[in-house]
C-alpha positions as CSV (number, residue, x, y, z in Angstrom):
1,M,143.7,133.6,-182.4
2,K,144.7,133.4,-185.7
3,L,148.2,134.8,-184.2
4,L,148.9,132.7,-181.9
5,T,148.1,130.0,-184.6
6,F,150.5,131.2,-186.6
7,V,152.9,131.2,-183.4
8,F,152.5,127.6,-182.8
9,A,153.0,126.5,-186.7
10,L,156.2,128.8,-187.0
11,L,157.4,127.1,-183.8
12,A,156.8,123.4,-185.2
13,L,158.8,124.2,-188.3
14,A,161.5,125.8,-186.2
15,L,161.8,123.2,-183.4
16,P,160.8,119.9,-184.2
17,G,161.5,118.6,-181.0
18,W,159.6,120.8,-179.3
19,A,156.8,120.0,-181.8
20,A,157.0,116.0,-181.0
21,K,156.8,116.9,-177.1
22,K,153.9,119.2,-177.6
23,A,151.9,116.0,-179.1
24,A,153.3,113.4,-176.6
25,G,151.0,110.9,-176.1
26,A,149.0,108.3,-176.5
27,P,150.9,107.3,-180.7
28,S,149.1,105.9,-183.7
29,V,149.5,103.2,-185.6
30,T,149.4,105.6,-188.6
31,D,152.6,107.7,-187.2
32,Y,154.6,104.8,-188.4
33,Y,152.9,102.5,-190.9
34,T,151.2,103.7,-194.3
35,I,148.5,101.6,-194.6
36,E,146.9,100.9,-197.6
37,K,143.5,99.2,-198.8
38,I,143.8,97.4,-202.8
39,G,141.2,97.1,-204.8
40,M,139.4,93.9,-205.1
41,P,138.2,92.2,-208.7
42,P,134.3,93.2,-208.8
43,G,131.6,90.6,-207.7
44,L,134.4,88.5,-205.7
45,S,133.6,87.6,-202.7
46,A,136.9,88.5,-201.0
47,E,137.8,86.4,-198.6
48,V,141.2,85.7,-198.7
49,G,142.4,81.9,-197.9
50,A,145.8,82.0,-199.0
51,L,148.5,84.9,-200.1
52,A,152.1,85.1,-201.7
53,F,154.3,86.9,-204.0
54,L,155.6,85.5,-206.8
55,P,159.3,85.2,-207.8
56,N,158.3,88.5,-210.5
57,G,156.9,90.3,-207.7
58,K,152.9,89.6,-208.8
59,L,151.0,88.7,-206.0
60,V,148.8,85.0,-205.8
61,A,145.8,85.6,-204.0
62,C,143.5,82.4,-203.4
63,F,139.6,82.9,-202.0
64,H,136.6,81.2,-200.2
65,R,135.0,79.9,-203.0
66,G,137.6,78.8,-205.2
67,E,139.4,81.3,-207.4
68,V,142.8,81.6,-208.0
69,Y,143.8,85.1,-209.0
70,I,147.0,87.2,-209.7
71,F,147.7,90.5,-209.2
72,D,150.4,93.2,-210.7
73,P,151.4,95.8,-208.3
74,E,152.5,97.8,-210.8
75,K,149.7,98.0,-212.8
76,K,147.3,97.7,-210.2
77,T,145.1,95.2,-211.9
78,W,143.4,91.4,-211.5
79,T,144.1,88.3,-213.3
80,L,142.3,84.9,-213.2
81,F,144.5,82.4,-212.6
82,A,142.5,79.1,-212.1
83,E,138.8,78.7,-210.6
84,G,136.8,76.0,-208.5
85,L,139.0,75.2,-206.1
86,H,137.4,73.8,-202.6
87,D,138.4,76.5,-200.1
88,P,142.1,76.8,-201.0
89,L,143.8,78.0,-197.9
90,G,147.9,78.0,-198.7
91,V,149.8,78.5,-201.2
92,L,153.4,77.6,-202.3
93,P,154.7,79.3,-205.6
94,V,157.4,76.8,-207.5
95,S,157.8,79.8,-210.2
96,N,156.1,82.5,-211.9
97,T,153.7,79.6,-213.7
98,E,153.4,77.1,-211.4
99,M,152.5,77.0,-207.4
100,L,151.2,74.4,-204.4
101,I,147.7,75.3,-203.0
102,M,145.8,73.1,-200.5
103,Q,142.6,72.9,-201.1
104,R,139.8,71.0,-199.1
105,P,139.9,67.2,-200.4
106,E,144.0,67.9,-201.7
107,L,147.0,69.4,-201.9
108,T,147.5,70.2,-205.9
109,R,150.1,71.6,-208.3
110,L,148.7,74.4,-210.9
111,R,150.5,75.1,-214.5
112,D,150.3,77.4,-217.0
113,T,152.0,75.4,-219.3
114,D,151.0,77.3,-222.6
115,G,151.9,80.9,-221.6
116,D,148.5,82.5,-221.4
117,G,148.5,83.4,-217.8
118,Q,145.7,80.7,-216.3
119,A,146.8,77.2,-215.1
120,D,145.7,74.6,-217.3
121,D,147.0,71.7,-216.0
122,F,146.0,70.6,-212.1
123,Q,147.8,67.7,-210.7
124,T,147.0,65.7,-207.3
125,V,150.2,65.8,-205.4
126,T,148.7,63.9,-202.2
127,D,145.0,63.2,-201.3
128,D,146.1,61.3,-198.3
129,F,144.1,61.8,-195.4
130,G,140.5,61.3,-194.7
131,M,137.0,63.4,-195.2
132,S,134.2,62.8,-194.3
133,G,132.0,66.2,-195.5
134,N,132.0,68.0,-191.9
135,Y,132.3,71.7,-192.9
136,H,135.3,72.2,-190.3
137,E,137.7,70.1,-191.9
138,F,139.8,72.8,-193.0
139,A,143.4,71.5,-194.7
140,F,146.7,74.5,-194.4
141,G,150.0,74.7,-195.8
142,P,152.4,73.8,-197.6
143,V,155.5,75.1,-195.9
144,K,158.6,73.6,-197.3
145,D,161.9,73.2,-195.2
146,A,165.8,72.9,-196.0
147,Q,165.5,69.4,-197.1
148,G,162.2,70.1,-199.5
149,N,159.9,68.3,-197.4
150,L,156.4,69.8,-197.1
151,Y,153.9,70.6,-194.2
152,V,150.3,70.4,-193.7
153,A,147.8,70.6,-191.1
154,L,144.5,69.1,-190.9
155,N,141.6,70.6,-188.4
156,V,139.2,67.9,-186.4
157,A,135.0,68.1,-187.2
158,S,132.7,69.7,-184.8
159,N,129.7,68.3,-183.8
160,G,128.3,71.9,-184.9
161,S,127.5,69.4,-188.2
162,G,127.6,65.8,-188.8
163,I,129.1,63.8,-191.6
164,R,128.1,62.3,-195.1
165,S,127.0,59.0,-195.8
166,E,129.8,58.1,-198.0
167,L,133.7,58.8,-196.4
168,R,137.2,58.8,-198.0
169,G,138.9,57.2,-195.3
170,R,138.2,55.0,-192.9
171,F,135.6,55.7,-190.3
172,S,136.9,55.8,-186.7
173,P,134.2,55.4,-183.2
174,Q,137.1,55.7,-181.1
175,S,136.8,59.6,-181.6
176,P,133.0,60.0,-180.7
177,M,131.1,62.2,-182.4
178,S,129.8,63.4,-179.3
179,S,132.8,65.4,-178.9
180,R,133.0,69.1,-179.1
181,M,135.5,68.2,-181.7
182,Y,136.5,64.9,-183.1
183,S,138.4,63.1,-185.5
184,A,136.4,60.7,-187.9
185,V,138.4,59.7,-190.5
186,P,142.3,59.2,-190.7
187,W,144.7,62.3,-189.5
188,R,142.4,64.9,-188.1
189,G,144.3,66.8,-185.9
190,W,147.5,65.9,-187.1
191,V,150.5,67.7,-188.9
192,M,151.2,66.0,-191.8
193,K,154.9,65.4,-193.6
194,I,154.9,64.8,-197.2
195,T,158.3,64.2,-198.9
196,P,159.5,65.2,-201.8
197,D,158.2,61.9,-203.5
198,G,155.2,63.0,-202.6
199,K,154.5,60.3,-199.7
200,M,152.7,62.1,-196.8
201,T,153.3,60.6,-193.4
202,P,151.8,61.7,-189.9
203,Y,154.2,64.0,-187.9
204,A,152.6,65.6,-184.6
205,S,149.6,64.8,-183.3
206,G,147.1,67.1,-180.9
207,F,145.7,69.8,-182.7
208,R,142.4,71.5,-183.0
209,S,142.1,74.3,-185.6
210,P,145.7,74.8,-187.1
211,N,145.3,77.7,-189.0
212,G,148.3,78.2,-190.8
213,L,151.9,76.8,-190.5
214,G,155.4,78.8,-190.7
215,F,159.3,77.8,-190.2
216,D,161.3,80.5,-188.3
217,A,165.2,81.1,-189.1
218,E,166.5,78.6,-186.9
219,G,164.3,76.1,-189.1
220,H,161.7,75.4,-186.0
221,L,158.4,74.6,-187.3
222,W,155.3,77.0,-185.9
223,V,152.4,76.3,-186.1
224,P,149.5,78.0,-183.7
225,D,145.9,76.6,-182.5
226,N,142.6,78.1,-181.7
227,Q,140.9,78.5,-178.4
228,G,137.9,75.7,-177.9
229,D,137.6,72.2,-176.1
230,W,140.9,71.2,-174.7
231,I,142.9,74.5,-175.5
232,G,141.9,77.0,-172.8
233,T,143.6,79.8,-174.7
234,S,145.1,80.0,-177.9
235,P,148.8,78.7,-178.1
236,L,151.4,78.7,-180.6
237,H,153.3,75.3,-180.7
238,N,157.0,74.6,-181.8
239,V,156.2,71.4,-183.9
240,E,158.3,68.2,-183.9
241,A,158.1,65.1,-185.0
242,G,156.3,62.7,-182.3
243,K,154.9,64.6,-179.8
244,F,151.7,65.1,-178.8
245,Y,150.3,68.7,-178.3
246,G,146.9,68.4,-176.3
247,H,143.6,67.7,-178.3
248,V,142.7,64.7,-177.4
249,A,140.4,63.9,-180.9
250,S,143.6,62.7,-183.0
251,L,144.4,59.8,-180.6
252,A,141.9,57.9,-182.4
253,W,144.7,57.5,-185.2
254,Q,147.8,57.3,-182.8
255,K,149.6,53.7,-183.6
256,G,148.7,51.0,-180.8
257,E,146.1,53.2,-179.2
258,T,142.7,51.0,-179.2
259,R,140.7,53.4,-176.1
260,E,138.0,55.6,-177.1
261,T,139.8,59.1,-176.7
262,L,137.4,60.7,-174.5
263,K,138.1,57.5,-172.0
264,I,141.8,58.4,-171.8
265,P,142.7,59.8,-168.4
266,V,143.1,63.5,-168.2
267,T,145.9,63.2,-166.1
268,E,147.9,61.3,-168.6
269,L,147.0,63.1,-171.5
270,D,148.8,65.8,-169.8
271,A,151.7,64.1,-168.9
272,K,152.0,63.4,-172.5
273,R,151.3,66.9,-174.3
274,T,153.5,69.2,-175.0
275,R,152.3,72.9,-174.1
276,G,153.0,75.9,-176.2
277,S,155.5,78.2,-176.4
278,V,153.7,81.2,-176.6
279,L,149.9,81.7,-175.2
280,F,147.4,84.5,-176.4
281,P,145.0,85.1,-173.8
282,Q,141.9,85.1,-174.8
283,G,140.1,88.2,-175.2
284,I,143.0,90.3,-174.1
285,M,145.9,89.4,-176.6
286,G,144.4,87.3,-179.6
287,N,141.4,84.6,-180.0
288,S,142.2,83.0,-183.0
289,P,146.0,83.3,-184.1
290,T,147.1,82.4,-188.2
291,Q,149.5,82.1,-190.0
292,P,153.1,82.9,-188.8
293,L,155.3,84.2,-191.3
294,L,159.2,85.2,-190.4
295,D,160.2,88.9,-190.7
296,S,162.7,88.1,-193.8
297,T,162.7,91.5,-194.9
298,G,166.3,92.8,-192.6
299,G,164.4,95.7,-191.2
300,K,162.5,97.0,-194.2
301,F,159.4,96.6,-191.8
302,G,160.9,98.1,-189.0
303,P,162.3,97.1,-185.6
304,F,160.9,93.2,-185.9
305,A,163.4,91.8,-188.2
306,G,164.0,88.5,-187.8
307,Q,161.3,87.4,-185.2
308,M,157.9,85.5,-186.4
309,L,154.3,87.9,-187.2
310,I,151.4,86.5,-186.6
311,G,147.9,87.8,-187.0
312,D,144.4,86.8,-185.8
313,H,141.2,85.8,-187.4
314,N,138.6,87.9,-184.6
315,R,141.2,90.9,-184.6
316,A,142.7,93.8,-186.6
317,R,146.0,92.5,-185.3
318,V,149.5,91.5,-186.4
319,M,151.4,90.2,-183.3
320,H,155.0,90.1,-183.5
321,I,157.1,86.8,-181.1
322,M,159.8,87.4,-178.8
323,M,161.0,84.3,-178.5
324,E,164.4,82.7,-176.3
325,T,165.2,79.4,-174.7
326,V,165.2,78.8,-171.4
327,D,166.4,75.6,-169.4
328,G,167.0,73.9,-172.8
329,Q,163.1,74.9,-174.2
330,L,161.6,77.5,-176.2
331,Q,159.0,80.0,-174.4
332,G,158.5,84.1,-175.1
333,A,156.3,86.8,-175.7
334,C,153.7,88.3,-177.6
335,A,152.8,91.8,-178.1
336,P,150.9,93.6,-181.0
337,A,153.3,95.0,-184.2
338,V,150.4,96.9,-185.7
339,D,147.0,97.6,-184.3
340,G,143.8,98.5,-185.9
341,G,141.7,101.6,-184.7
342,P,141.3,105.1,-186.9
343,G,142.4,104.5,-190.0
344,G,144.4,101.5,-189.4
345,M,144.1,97.9,-190.4
346,P,140.8,96.2,-190.7
347,G,140.3,92.8,-188.9
348,G,140.0,89.2,-190.0
349,V,143.5,88.7,-190.2
350,N,144.1,85.9,-192.0
351,R,147.3,85.7,-194.2
352,L,150.2,87.4,-194.7
353,A,152.8,87.8,-197.7
354,W,156.3,89.4,-198.1
355,A,156.3,92.3,-200.9
356,P,159.8,92.8,-202.6
357,D,159.8,96.0,-201.0
358,G,159.4,94.8,-197.5
359,A,155.8,96.2,-197.0
360,L,153.5,93.5,-195.6
361,W,150.2,92.6,-197.4
362,V,147.7,91.0,-195.4
363,G,144.6,88.9,-196.4
364,H,141.4,89.2,-194.1
365,T,138.6,86.6,-193.9
366,S,135.2,86.5,-192.2
367,H,134.7,82.7,-192.8
368,G,131.6,82.8,-190.5
369,W,133.7,84.5,-187.3
370,G,135.9,87.4,-188.4
371,P,134.8,90.9,-188.9
372,S,136.6,92.1,-192.8
373,T,137.6,90.9,-196.0
374,G,139.8,92.0,-198.8
375,I,143.8,92.7,-198.9
376,T,145.6,95.5,-197.0
377,R,149.2,97.0,-197.6
378,V,151.0,97.9,-194.6
379,K,154.5,100.1,-195.3
380,W,156.5,101.0,-192.4
381,N,157.5,104.8,-193.1
382,G,161.4,104.6,-191.6
383,R,160.0,106.3,-188.2
384,V,160.9,103.9,-185.2
385,P,157.9,103.8,-182.5
386,L,158.9,103.1,-178.8
387,D,157.7,99.8,-178.2
388,V,159.2,96.7,-176.2
389,K,161.2,94.9,-178.9
390,E,162.6,91.6,-176.8
391,M,161.9,90.2,-173.5
392,H,164.1,88.3,-171.5
393,L,163.4,86.1,-168.6
394,T,166.0,86.6,-165.5
395,K,166.4,85.4,-162.1
396,K,164.0,87.6,-160.7
397,G,161.8,89.2,-163.3
398,F,162.3,90.1,-166.5
399,E,164.4,92.1,-168.9
400,L,162.8,94.7,-171.2
401,V,164.6,95.3,-174.5
402,F,163.0,98.9,-176.3
403,T,163.5,99.8,-179.6
404,K,164.7,102.9,-179.1
405,P,165.9,104.8,-175.3
406,V,163.4,105.8,-172.8
407,E,163.2,108.4,-170.9
408,A,165.2,107.7,-167.5
409,E,162.4,109.3,-165.1
410,T,159.6,107.4,-166.7
411,A,161.2,104.2,-166.8
412,T,162.6,104.0,-163.3
413,A,158.9,104.3,-161.8
414,V,158.2,100.9,-160.7
415,G,154.0,102.4,-160.8
416,N,154.6,102.2,-164.7
417,Y,154.6,98.2,-164.9
418,H,151.6,96.7,-164.1
419,F,152.1,92.9,-164.0
420,K,149.7,90.1,-163.8
421,R,150.3,86.6,-164.1
422,Y,147.6,83.3,-164.6
423,Y,147.9,79.8,-166.2
424,Y,145.1,78.1,-168.2
425,E,143.8,74.9,-166.7
426,Y,144.0,72.0,-168.7
427,H,140.2,69.9,-169.7
428,P,138.0,69.1,-171.9
429,A,135.5,71.6,-171.4
430,Y,136.1,74.7,-173.9
431,G,138.4,77.4,-173.2
432,A,139.3,78.0,-169.9
433,A,139.2,80.7,-166.9
434,Q,142.5,82.4,-165.9
435,G,143.7,80.1,-162.9
436,D,145.7,81.6,-160.0
437,L,145.4,84.9,-161.0
438,E,147.2,87.2,-159.1
439,D,148.9,91.3,-159.9
440,V,152.3,90.8,-159.1
441,P,154.5,94.1,-157.7
442,V,157.5,95.5,-158.8
443,T,159.9,96.1,-156.8
444,S,162.8,97.9,-158.7
445,A,163.2,99.0,-162.2
446,T,166.4,99.2,-163.5
447,V,167.8,101.6,-166.7
448,S,170.8,100.5,-168.9
449,S,173.0,103.0,-169.6
450,D,172.0,103.5,-173.3
451,R,168.6,103.5,-171.6
452,T,167.3,100.9,-173.8
453,R,167.0,98.1,-171.5
454,V,165.0,97.9,-168.5
455,T,165.2,95.2,-165.8
456,V,161.9,94.6,-163.7
457,E,162.0,92.5,-160.2
458,F,159.2,90.8,-158.3
459,P,159.4,89.6,-155.1
460,T,159.0,85.8,-157.0
461,L,158.6,84.1,-159.6
462,K,156.2,81.4,-160.9
463,A,156.8,79.0,-163.8
464,W,154.1,78.0,-166.3
465,R,152.3,81.2,-165.5
466,V,151.6,83.8,-168.4
467,Y,152.8,86.9,-167.4
468,E,150.2,89.8,-168.2
469,L,152.3,93.8,-168.7
470,H,150.4,96.6,-169.5
471,L,153.0,99.6,-169.8
472,D,151.9,103.0,-168.7
473,G,153.9,105.8,-168.2
474,L,156.8,105.6,-170.2
475,K,157.9,107.9,-172.8
476,D,161.1,108.3,-175.4
477,D,163.0,111.1,-175.2
478,E,160.7,113.2,-178.0
479,G,157.6,112.6,-175.3
480,A,156.2,110.3,-177.4
481,G,154.5,106.8,-175.2
482,V,154.7,103.3,-176.1
483,L,152.9,102.5,-179.3
484,N,151.7,99.2,-178.0
485,S,151.7,98.9,-174.4
486,L,150.3,95.1,-173.9
487,I,153.1,92.2,-173.5
488,C,152.5,88.9,-172.7
489,Y,155.0,86.5,-171.6
490,T,154.6,82.7,-171.2
491,C,156.7,81.2,-168.7
492,N,156.7,77.6,-169.2
493,H,160.1,77.2,-167.3
494,L,162.7,79.3,-164.8
495,L,166.1,79.7,-165.5
496,E,166.6,77.1,-162.6
497,N,164.9,74.8,-160.6
498,T,162.0,74.7,-162.4
499,P,158.9,73.0,-160.5
500,P,156.5,70.2,-162.0
501,P,153.4,72.0,-163.6
502,P,149.9,72.8,-161.8
503,P,148.1,69.4,-162.4
504,P,144.3,69.7,-163.8
505,G,141.7,70.4,-161.5
506,T,143.6,73.0,-159.4
507,A,142.9,76.2,-161.1
508,N,141.3,78.8,-159.2
509,S,140.2,81.2,-161.3
510,K,139.8,83.7,-158.6
511,G,143.1,83.5,-157.7
512,G,145.0,81.8,-154.7
513,G,145.1,78.6,-156.2
514,K,147.0,75.8,-155.2
515,E,150.6,75.4,-156.7
């Protein structure tokens, strides 16, 4: 037995390709990424609410109980920059000594004016929004556009808790507190715009729990939301001025709207709302998406450069977003990029930040829902996994673009592609089942000459559906399987002749529902 082991070891050294084929099977994220847990300051409740790198390469991190720390990655030391903030959930560095922090009551400018490493100047940038004292009134951001405007997002309140006797802002009975989520004070459920001179104005409505904001390379503003009432499954929205994104509570503050929000007909709301460009199927892809972040590393993090990454509060998962324009509208797919597992990243992925060397720093939180706390450093080791890098709609199915050539024999086998499709009904109840659920047989799978593209076709295509794909059996030239075999494409529009979406009240969670 020892001699046999020795022979195998010699073969592995002499024939690396042979050794890789012998190790073929389900690859692990740790084959491609080095994952390191960062030591935290002693005694800290390390629920990360905000994370960013300063121009000097040091990390600034905000924590649930109000501390702001700066970490030196070279010395591996923490320095307390500020404390006493109220649930800070966003940070935007201005310089090495100045930053903007979104805490629950206000957007605040913190400065170290005397150079001692601690903030000594705290300025209110804006507090022109309401607070009722409800525990669920979180505040997120800021992010900045190319013109210097800032954007923040405001949570609605929960009927799991009440409000205080003294409020900031006018109380509105239009959004009744009997609702699962409500907006009792101004601009709850809105994304707000703040001009360079500090003026805050309402930008877009219809949000429930928009935990994070981010811009892509083209300047589109992206904001996720979390499943709940009025939200069948968590979406990612391309947010544009004046649009409504589905959650009714915010309409209590819509100019000219005088009705109680729950008395607005569902059909009217459905016609008014803008649907998510990407949906994260609940319990399958993600339960509570968090901060979207552009991969601006130029390839230092692997094959997803130029795409958006996004975490999930309840999972050990960072996903990448494959976006495209179809029929003039942005839509696309989501898939895991870095998943947890043995030796992998822990859960509660709340915040993401790029280090100067292209490593992704991940801030974790539980906040009553998530499974972990602390900070993790994820560094690509240079090996390229077999993964789906892009997914494009065609007239008869999809084109899958892989990170490296696929083995032709496995790529042309239609049985290796398992599709199902469904939609989520729009209604006031919490979440939604998969409506019109059905398996979708693949009739053909055609591989490109360079074996990096596979075109799959179906008997029919339907709009306004999520296409959930599980890849099984595909391999690369070394015999390694697909690292992340789950992809979900949100097909709102077809390339031509897109029909109207299914109206409310037509979903059939057992399949075969009305069109």
